[in-house]
Structure formats: structure tokens, C-alpha cells
C-alpha positions as CSV (number, residue, x, y, z in Angstrom):
1,M,4.6,-17.6,2.3
2,T,3.7,-17.1,5.9
3,D,4.6,-14.0,7.9
4,Q,7.2,-15.8,9.9
5,Q,9.0,-16.9,6.8
6,Q,9.2,-13.5,5.1
7,Q,12.2,-11.7,6.5
8,E,12.3,-8.6,4.3
9,P,9.8,-6.5,2.3
10,Q,8.9,-7.3,-1.3
11,G,8.4,-4.5,-3.8
12,E,9.3,-0.8,-4.1
13,L,9.2,1.6,-1.2
14,T,6.3,3.8,-2.2
15,A,5.4,5.5,1.2
16,R,7.1,6.3,4.4
17,V,5.4,8.2,7.3
18,K,5.5,8.5,11.0
19,P,2.1,8.0,12.7
20,M,1.1,10.6,15.3
21,P,-1.0,10.5,18.5
22,K,-4.0,11.9,16.5
23,D,-4.0,8.6,14.6
24,L,-4.7,6.4,17.6
25,N,-7.7,4.2,18.1
26,S,-9.4,3.7,21.5
27,E,-7.0,0.9,22.4
28,G,-3.9,3.1,22.0
29,D,-2.7,1.6,18.7
30,I,-2.8,3.3,15.3
31,F,-6.3,3.2,13.8
32,G,-6.7,0.6,11.0
33,G,-8.3,3.1,8.8
34,W,-5.2,5.3,8.9
35,V,-3.0,2.2,8.0
36,M,-5.3,1.4,5.1
37,S,-5.3,5.0,3.8
38,Q,-1.5,5.1,3.8
39,M,-1.4,1.8,1.9
40,D,-3.9,3.2,-0.6
41,L,-1.7,6.3,-1.2
42,G,1.5,4.1,-1.4
43,S,0.0,1.7,-3.9
44,A,-1.4,4.5,-6.0
45,V,2.2,5.6,-6.7
46,L,2.7,2.5,-8.9
47,A,-0.8,2.6,-10.4
48,V,-0.5,6.2,-11.5
49,R,2.9,5.5,-13.0
50,R,1.7,2.5,-14.9
51,A,-1.5,4.2,-16.1
52,S,0.4,7.3,-17.0
53,G,-2.3,9.3,-15.3
54,R,-5.4,9.3,-13.2
55,V,-6.6,6.2,-11.4
56,A,-9.3,5.4,-8.8
57,T,-9.2,2.7,-6.2
58,V,-12.0,0.2,-6.9
59,A,-11.3,-2.7,-4.5
60,V,-9.1,-3.8,-1.6
61,D,-8.7,-7.5,-1.1
62,S,-7.2,-9.8,1.5
63,M,-6.2,-7.3,4.2
64,H,-5.1,-9.0,7.4
65,F,-3.7,-7.0,10.4
66,V,-1.1,-9.2,12.0
67,R,0.7,-6.7,14.3
68,P,-0.2,-3.3,15.7
69,V,1.3,0.0,14.6
70,R,2.3,2.3,17.4
71,V,3.1,6.0,17.7
72,G,6.7,6.5,17.0
73,D,7.0,3.6,14.6
74,L,8.2,4.5,11.1
75,F,5.5,3.1,8.7
76,N,6.6,1.9,5.3
77,C,4.6,0.7,2.3
78,Y,6.3,-1.6,-0.2
79,S,4.3,-2.1,-3.5
80,R,4.5,-4.2,-6.6
81,I,2.1,-4.7,-9.5
82,V,0.7,-8.3,-9.4
83,R,-2.0,-8.1,-12.2
84,E,-3.0,-6.0,-15.1
85,G,-6.3,-6.0,-17.0
86,R,-7.5,-3.9,-19.9
87,T,-8.2,-0.9,-17.6
88,S,-7.2,-2.2,-14.2
89,I,-4.1,-2.6,-12.2
90,T,-3.8,-4.7,-9.0
91,V,-1.0,-3.7,-6.6
92,R,0.1,-5.8,-3.7
93,V,1.1,-3.6,-0.8
94,E,3.1,-4.8,2.3
95,A,3.1,-2.5,5.3
96,W,6.1,-2.8,7.5
97,V,7.1,-0.7,10.5
98,E,10.5,0.1,11.8
99,R,9.9,-0.1,15.6
100,R,10.8,3.0,17.6
101,G,13.8,2.4,19.7
102,T,14.8,-1.0,18.4
103,F,14.7,-0.2,14.7
104,Q,13.5,-3.7,14.1
105,L,11.6,-4.1,10.9
106,E,8.2,-6.0,11.3
107,K,5.5,-6.7,8.8
108,V,2.1,-5.5,10.1
109,T,-0.3,-6.1,7.2
110,E,-0.6,-6.6,3.5
111,A,-3.4,-6.2,0.9
112,D,-4.2,-6.1,-2.8
113,F,-5.4,-2.7,-4.0
114,T,-7.1,-2.6,-7.4
115,F,-7.2,0.6,-9.4
116,V,-8.9,1.5,-12.7
117,A,-7.3,3.9,-15.1
118,L,-9.5,7.0,-15.9
119,D,-9.6,9.4,-18.7
120,Q,-10.0,13.2,-18.3
121,D,-13.8,12.8,-17.9
122,G,-13.4,10.2,-15.1
123,R,-14.4,7.2,-17.3
124,P,-12.4,3.9,-17.4
125,T,-9.7,3.9,-20.1
126,P,-7.4,1.2,-21.4
127,L,-3.9,1.1,-19.9
128,P,-1.2,2.4,-22.3
129,A,1.1,0.0,-23.9
130,E,4.1,-0.7,-21.7
131,T,7.4,0.9,-22.7
132,T,10.7,-0.6,-22.0
133,P,13.5,1.7,-20.7
């Protein structure tokens, strides 16, 4: 699905924050590292929930910045689990902004964040069996 075709976010809202002037890069847009860190935090919400505990980010794949984030925009992460392994969870995160003043929702980037479940000693551990509500 191309960016122009997707009209609304896919997944659960897992982070919402307003970037500040301290988060600017030298061009006056929000620094890509700030965007990536917010996406890591947002995607971890689902990974921690699924692992029922501690996780660590081990990979980020396919991140493409398609629009800038600006001071005053409301930055939102929408996340969904797209793959599970024995100890790992891959979460697709879409970053959308609500533009300051117009309140228009625009997709700015997306990426796949892979986490590994960790035991109390920080070693990989199998994911618990899924429970149905």
C-alpha cells in the first residue's frame, strides 16, 4: 500500500507526544533520531505486553521518512504485531502527525521494530503462550 492510498493509521495508538524546539535538527525540522526514539518507545508498549515482561530492541527495518515533523505537531505512533518467533516480536509502527493549526493527519514514516523477550538476567527467553480474553 503506498502512502497516498493509506488514509488512516493502522494499529493501536501506543504513543502521543508534542515535539519541542529542543528536538529540532539544523534544518528546523524535528530530528530523525527523536522520531525513531518515540517509535521505539511506542512499539515497546506492545512488545512488553506480549512478552509479559522485559524486552530489548534488537533491530529496526525499513524506515523511510516521507514527511517532516515540525514543532507544534502532535506526534502519534500506531503499532501492531506483525511477526512472532520463539523469543522475538516484530512490531510495525506507523508515525502520524496531527498538523498544528489544520489538525490534518499525515503519515510521516513507518518501520518494523524487532524485540527479544528477556528473562531477569537479561538473556533471551521464550515468549509465553498467548492467552485469549
